[in-house]
N, C-alpha and C positions, 0 to 999 in steps of 0.2 A: 144227775146232770153231770156232764163231762165239763170238767173245769180246764181253763187255758192257762198255760204256762205264764206266770207273772201276775196273775189276777187273784189268785187265792193264797191265804196264809197257810203255811204248813207248820204244824205244831209238833215238836219232837221232845222226846226224853233221851238223854244220853246216859248209858249204863256202863260204868267203868271209866275212871277218870285218871288213870295213869298217863305216862307221857303220850302214848298213842291217842288216848281218849281225848286228852286236852288239845292235841294237834287237830283232830277231827273237828272238836268244838270250835276251835279258832277259825277254821274255814267256814263253818256253819254260820258264825256270827258275822261274816261278810256277805251274808245273803239276805237281803231286805225282807224277802218274804218268809223266811224262816224264824219262828219264834220257839225259843228253848223254854219249855215249861217246867221241866224237872231234870235234875241230874241226881246220880246214884254212885256211891262208892262207900266202902267199909272203912276208909282211912280219912282221918280228920285233915291231915296235911294237904291231901289231894283235893278235898272239898274247898279248903281255904284257897288253895292256888287256883281252882276252877272259878270261884266266886270273884276273885281279883282279876282274872282274865275277862269275865263277862263285865264287870264294871269298867274296865279299861277300854272295852269296845262300846261303852255308853249304852249297854242294854239293861233291861230290867233284871233283877237277880231271880233266877228260877228257884223253884222249891228244892230244898236239899233233903235227900232221902237216903236210908242206909239199906233198905230192902227192895230189890228190883221189883218184886211184886206189887209194891206201893206205887210204883211208875206205871205198871200195866194196868192198875185199877183205876187210874185217873180217867175222866171222861174228855178232858182237854187235851189229850195227847193222841196225834193221829199215827205216829210211827216212832220207832226207837232205833237208836244206834247202840250197837252191842260191841264194846271194846274191852271186855273182861279177859281173863285167862282163857287160854285155848279150849280147855276141856269143858268149859261152861257155856260157850258160844251156842251150840245146838241146844242144850237145855233151855237156855233162856229164850232162844228163838222160838221154840216149840209153844212155851207158855205165852210169848207175845202174840203168836198167831191165834192161840185160843182165845186171847182177849181182844182180838179183832185190830191188833196194831201191825201196820206194815213193818217188816224187819229189814234193817241194814246191819249186816254182821261183818266184823272184821274177820281177817283170814286166820288160817292156822289149820293144821290137819285134824281129822276126826279121831275119836276114841274107839269107835266101834262101827261096824256096818249097820247094826241095829238101830242106832241113833240117826243114821243117814236116812234109813228107811222110814223111820218115825217123823223125821222131818219133812220128807216128801208126803207121806200119809196126812199129816197134819194141814199142810198147805192145801192139799187136795180137798180135805174134808171141810175145812173152814172157808175156803175160798180167799184166803189172805195171802198176798204175795210176800216173798222172802227173797232179798237180794244179797249176794256175796259182795262185799265192798273190795273187790280185787282191783286195786288202783292201776297195776301194770297194764291192764287191758286199755287204759286211756292215756298210756304214755305217748309222747310224740312219734317216736320211732315205731312203735307197735302199731299206731293207727295209721301211719303212712304204709306200713307193710299190709295191714288189713286192706287198705285200699288198692294197693297193687294186687293182692291175692284175688279180690273180687274183680279187678280189671283184666285177670288172667295173664299178668306180666311173668309169672314163674311157671306158666302152662298148668298141667295137673301137678298138684303137690303128691310128693312120694315120701318124703321125710322131714321132720321137724325135731328141733332140739330146744330145750329150755332148761331152767334150773335156779337154783339159788346158791351162788358162790359168793360167799360174803364172810370175812374174818370176824366172828362174833365172840372170840374165845373170852375176853375180859367180861363182856356182858353176861355170858352164860356163867362164868366161874363165880361171878359176884351176884348171881341171881337171887340167892337168899336175902342178902342185904338190900338189894334194890327192888325186891318184891316183883320180879318180872314174870315168875312163874314158869318159863321155859326150862329152867334147869332140871325139873322133874322129868321132862322128856328125854334129855340127854342121859340121865342117870338110869332111867328105867326101860327106854325103848330103843330098839335098833330098827330105824324106819326113815324113810323121807318125811320127817315131821313138818316140813314146811313147803309143799309142793306147788302152791297155786300161783306164785308170782311168775314162774317159768311156763306153767301148764295152761293157765288161763287164757292168754292171747293165742297160743297155738290151738287150743280147742276151738276158739272162734275161727281161726283161719280154716280149721278142717270141718267146720259145721257139725261139731259134736253135739247130740241131742237133737238135732234137726237134719235128718237125713244121713247121719253117721253116728258111730257109737264106739266107746272104749270096749274092747272085747277081753283081752288078756293082758296080764302084767307079770314081768319077771324083774326081780330086784336082787342086787349083790351089795354086801358091805365089806369095806375094808377093815383092816384092824383099826383100833381106837388107841391113838398115841398123842395126837396133837393137844387136845384140851388137858390131859395129864400133865404133859410137858410144860404147858404155859403155867399151871397151877404150881407145879414145882418150882419154877423159875421166878414166879411173882407173888406169890401168896405165902404167908407165915406157916410154919409147920402146924401151928395150933388152929389154923383156918378149918371150918367144917369140911371144906372140899379136899383138904390136903391127902385123906386117905380114901376118898370116895371112889368107887369104880364107876366107869363110864360104860354103858351099854352101847351107845350109838358110835357106829364106825365113822372114822373121819370123812370117807367118801362112800356115799349111797348112790348107786347107779341103777337106774329104772328104765326098762323098755317097755313100751306099750304097744300092742298092735290093735288097730282100728278096723272096724267092720268093712269099710271100703279099701282096705289094703295098705293104708299108710302106717308108718311107723314113728314112734316118738321116743327120744332119749332125753330123759330128765337126770340131772345131777344135783344132789345136795352136798355141799361143800363149805362147812362153816367152821371148822375147827383146826385148820392149818393156815399159815400166813399166806396171803394172796390178796391181789387187787378185787375190788368188786365186780361182778358180772352176773348176768342171768343167762349166760350160755346160749344165746339165741342163734338159731339157724333156720332157715326156710330154704327148702330144695324141692324143685320140681323139674318138669320135662323141658323147661325152656330157660332154667337159670337157678342161681343160688345167692343168697344173702348170709353173711356171717357177722355177727355181733362183735367179736373180740378183736377183729381187724377192721371193723367199720367198712367193710367191703362188700361189693355186689359184682356178680358176673351174669349178663343176660345174653344168651346166644343171639347172634345176628347184630348186637348192638356194641357190646364190649369187644375189644380189639385183642386178637392174637391169644385167645384163651388166658387173658390177663386180668387180675382184679382190678376194679376201679373204685374210687371213693363213693360210698353210699350217698353223699350229699350231692353228687351229680343227678340223682333222681329226686330228691327230696321236694323241690320246688314244683316239680312236674306231677308229683303224686302226693302231695300233702293232703291229708284228710281235711274235708271241708270244715269239720268241727274245730280242728286246729287252726284252720286259716281264720276262722271267726274268733277264736280264743285269742290269737296273737293280735288281730285287729283291736279287739276290746281291751287287751291288757292282760297278760297271763299272770295268774296269782295262784296262791296256795302252795302246799308242800310237795315235795319230790318233783320239782319242776312243773308244777301245775296238775299232774295227774290226780292228786288227791281231790282238788277242787272239782274237776271234771266228773270223777266218780261219784262224788257227793250230789253234784248237780243232777246226774242221772237219777239218783235215787229220790231226790226232791221232786223232779219232773214226774216220776212214776206215780207218786202220791197225788200230785196236782191233777194228772189226767186220769187217774184211777185205772192204770194199766199195769201189766206185768212189766217188771224191770228188765233191763237188758241182760243182766246175769241173774237168772232165775233159780228156782229152788232145785231143779233137776241139774243145773250146772254145779250149784253148791254141793249137792250130795256127791256128784260123780268126781269132782275134783278133790274134795276133802277125802274121800274114800281112799285115795291113792296112799295115804299114810298107813291106813289099816292094811290094805292089800300088800304094800312093799313090806311091812312087818310080817305078814304071814308068808310071803315068798321067801325072805330071808331066813326065817326060822326053819323053812322046808328045805334048805340047801339050795336056794334060788330056783326052786320049782315053780313053773308058771301057775298063776291063779286067776280065776275068772272074775270079771266085773259084774256086780248086779245090774239088772236093767231097771234103772229107777223110773223109767218112763212107762214100763210095762208094755212095751211094743210100740208106743206112740212116736218114738223116735224116726220110724220109717215114713211116717206121713204126718207130722205135725204142721199145723198151720204156720205160716210166716210170722216172725215176732213183730210185734206192734212197731209202726213206723215212727221214728223220732230222731232228732239230732243225735241222741246218744246211743242209738241201736248199734249192736255189735254184730248183727246178722245180716243186715242190709244197709246200704248207703243211699238214702233217698235225697237226691240233691234239691227237691222241691222244698225241703225244711231249711235250705240255706240261700233262699231267693235274695236276701239282702246282700250276701256276698257278690253273686254273680251280676246283680244290678249295678255294681260299681265299676 
């Protein structure tokens, strides 16, 4: 029986209780229809902080487990949130689908193409959906742009840009003591290890895996100096990182060519001093939007080939999901995008439908890490994307209609807004 949003309880387990896991849990505790049945982590202090968080929300204490497989074995868990270290996401997701649990996995690059392929095969074989929890797809700005793209404001899209440009030198350098896990990727890998924040929204603008596909990728890495310099200036000579070699270049630049002819530029820039940016750009035959100057130019509307503020267009093209969100009260981390992304996951379980960021999206977006690593190692030689859909991208059925869909905007899902 298809269930209606708001009528059924969704019983979840949360695997991984670091800062990000507890942040996601805090959002879930504000959803009345969500019950947290079990939580899992190997560290006692994280488990204790989680229980305090649950109790502060006035909720029943969930079962505290050390082994994620014990969460998956429970009959009272409908789905799991995976917020462990990056290299374990896909492994746990595969086991969860085999156990019949809906998967909501945090972001981070893949370790191999083989695990991406196994992820897809497992979802296809079990019929269990898997969602990448790419919160940036639900940012207010990104959803406004999605609405503009769907309405043809930019004409035919030709080129898009995205990335992760965030000074995380301290967090990475102190990764061992903070137990964040990402330090190993900087020490051992030269790749765009965190591609999905910038790539996810762009992939939805371009219809990737539904009528379009990533075809080839070329990556280049700069020298690696920023993290080494920060460590030298800020940590003791006895610190474990003091003499550590860093494999990852300070700037990783990746170009992707799509089946329909568009190009994508991704930039990974996390070990040099800079303000935060996701390097956004949307450019088509009728106009261009740029994140870093918060500006837009639309041919025939903007004056004298001059930039104008993006805010001039926000009210006209605000995505209906964000109109509803603002009306009801924005909540959750990262300006509300965390909450909306988790709502999309919860609704998918309630309705028994494929999530708006599905297993093919998860595999293709995460694969950028592996492919960029290969391209850099080959002297920036182009490498090909696997077709995770096995040809279905050319004729896949439309994604399920819902408020949280990123492939279509069905305004009948927002009747309450338009009736006011």
